[in-house]
C-alpha positions, 0 to 999 in steps of 0.5 A: 447491483449488490455489493457481492456482485460488484466485488465479483465484477471487480475481481474479473476486471482486475484479472482481465487487466492483469497486465497492470499487476505485471507492469507494477511488479516490474517497476517495483522490482527495478526501483527496489533493486536500485535501492538495494544495489548499494548495500549489496555492493557494500557487503560484497566489498567487505565480505566477498573475499572472506569466509564470512561471506558464506555465513551472510544468510545468518546476518545479525545485529552484531554484524550490522553494528560493525558495518555502521561503526565502520562507515560512521563518517558518512551519515549524510550519504546514508541519510540520503540513501534512504530519504531520497528514494523514499521521496521518489517512491512517494512521487512514483506512487502518485504517478502510477495510481493514475495509470491503475485507475485510468486503465481499470476505468476504461473497461473496453480497452486493453492495457498497453504500456502506452495507454498505461503511462499515458494515464499516469502522466494525464492524472499526475498533477491532479493526484498530486493535489489530492495527495496534498489534501490527503496530508491535511486529512490525515493530519486532522485525523491523527492530530485531533480525532485519534487523540479524542478517541484515545482520551475516551479510552484512557479512563477505562485503561487507567481504571482497570483493576487487572490486565484483562480490561486493559488488553480489551480496551487497547485492542478496541482502541486499535480496532477503532483507529484501523476502521477510521483509517479505512474510512479516510483512505476509502474517501481519498480513493473515491476522489481519485476515481471520480477525477478519472471517471468524470475526467475532471481537473477540479480537485477541490470541487470533486473532493466536496462532491465525493464527500456527498457521494460517499456520505449517501452510500457510506455503508455500501461503499465501506462494506465493499472496501472492507470486503477487499481488505478481508480478502487481503487479510485471508490471503496473507494468513494463508501465505505466511504459514505456507512459507514456513515449510520452505527449505531454509539452507543452500542456494536453492532455498535462497532462490525459493525464498526470493520467489516466494517473497515476490509472490507476496509483492504480487499479491499486494499489488493485485489487491491494490488493483482490486481496490481501485477496480471495485471502487470504479465499478461502484462509482459508475453504478451509483454516480448521478 
């Protein structure tokens, strides 16, 4: 089956299992609300009974600086406020990936909360070990490979006689970095997909076999991955200019802006499901 057909099949699967997007959006919204609530209460406490409260839609760095100065004696609380949720979100991300891949891989089954969270729990420990491998992988990529690439472009940038070659070299270097990032991310995605489809608990051996799987079909797998990425970029390009025509003032404008922001979150979640959906179909069609 060709890449475009697999891409289309992935879109149909993601659409058919749209409950996944809905579940993920609700979880994301609840988690974000728990993080934002303390800041909202802090703002309400300071400005809720003042005329300043009516101008909060025009918040600037001066107001933020005043707020930080006023509460400068609680840095530990502020640090914990951001650090702990970040760690929790990381574990939540690993947990939810099991549910996404588990459900898109089960083509003939309907998505329910029970089987979604069942897959989340079933694959959590396996995916946690994949995450540890991912940390090592990205450390090697960013620590070694990216430095080598940067060193390769350095003479071109430093030896340029004007700004044009420097700009071209910098953009090419960034493009190479991004492409390498997609390759690494794709590889770790296929490890998770393989663990689910083969129902294997052997993360290390699966990582090695997946390296061979991706290596033998590299350009097809990468083309499919980039195709989903291009779709996301295209939809993003459409999304942001469209948002500029929305009203800017009043309560209605605030509500519209909020809804429009959630549309983008849904878009990102849907693309995430599509990535795993296309990868699952590709793996099933090519596994030995």
